[in-house]
N, C-alpha and C positions, 0 to 999 in steps of 0.2 A: 503493499501501501506504498504510493507516494502524500509529498507534502500535501498538497490541491485536492486527493481523497480523503484527508485523515482529515482536514482542512471544514469540507465537505459533509462526513459523518459528523463531525464533532458542531457544527452550528444544524443540521440537521433532527440532531436528539438532544440540541437546549434545550432546556424546561421540558420534556417528554412527559408527554400525560398523560397521550394514548396514539391509537396507527390513524394516520389517515391518507387517503390519497397521496398529499406533497407527500409526509418524508419519504413510506415504500416505493413512492421511483425514484424521491432523492436515494433510495442503499439500492434500487434495484440498476439505480449510471454508474453506482462504483461497484457492481459486482456483489455485490449481499443478496442473499435468497431468501423471501421474509416466505415462513410455516407459518400457518396458523392451527393454534392449538386449542383446546377447552383452557383457557387459563393467562394463558401465557405466548407471546411468537417465539417461534425459535428462527433467528437468523444465521447459515450456513454461507461459510466464509471462506473459499480455497480447503475443504473441507474441515473444519472447525465449525462445532456448532457451540451458539451461544443463545442465550436466555433471559429475555425482555418479558416484564407481565405487563399483560392490556390493561392495567389500572394501576399504577408504582403509585402510592403511599408518600416516595418521596419522589422531591425536582429534582433530585442531583441522578437517580437513577440516571440519566436517559450519557449523564455526561459519568459518571463510574463505569456503566457500559462501554462507552466511549475507549477511557483509558485500561480497561481489561484489553478488548481488542488492538488497538495502539501498542502495546505491551511484549503479548501474543505475536506480532506481526515484522 
């Protein structure tokens, strides 16, 4: 993941409160597949699976996931 893709990911998931078309489209443009599950979204990127809540209770949950994803790259 290059620097531009990291910025797109960070800006997309900043203040994440739930998935919408814009977020899903932005994630798919950088190569992240969004899989809907019962209570979570599974984000698949380069063979790695990341979990994102459908209704997060913490406004930082999106940025926490970005941090984990960038650390793994």
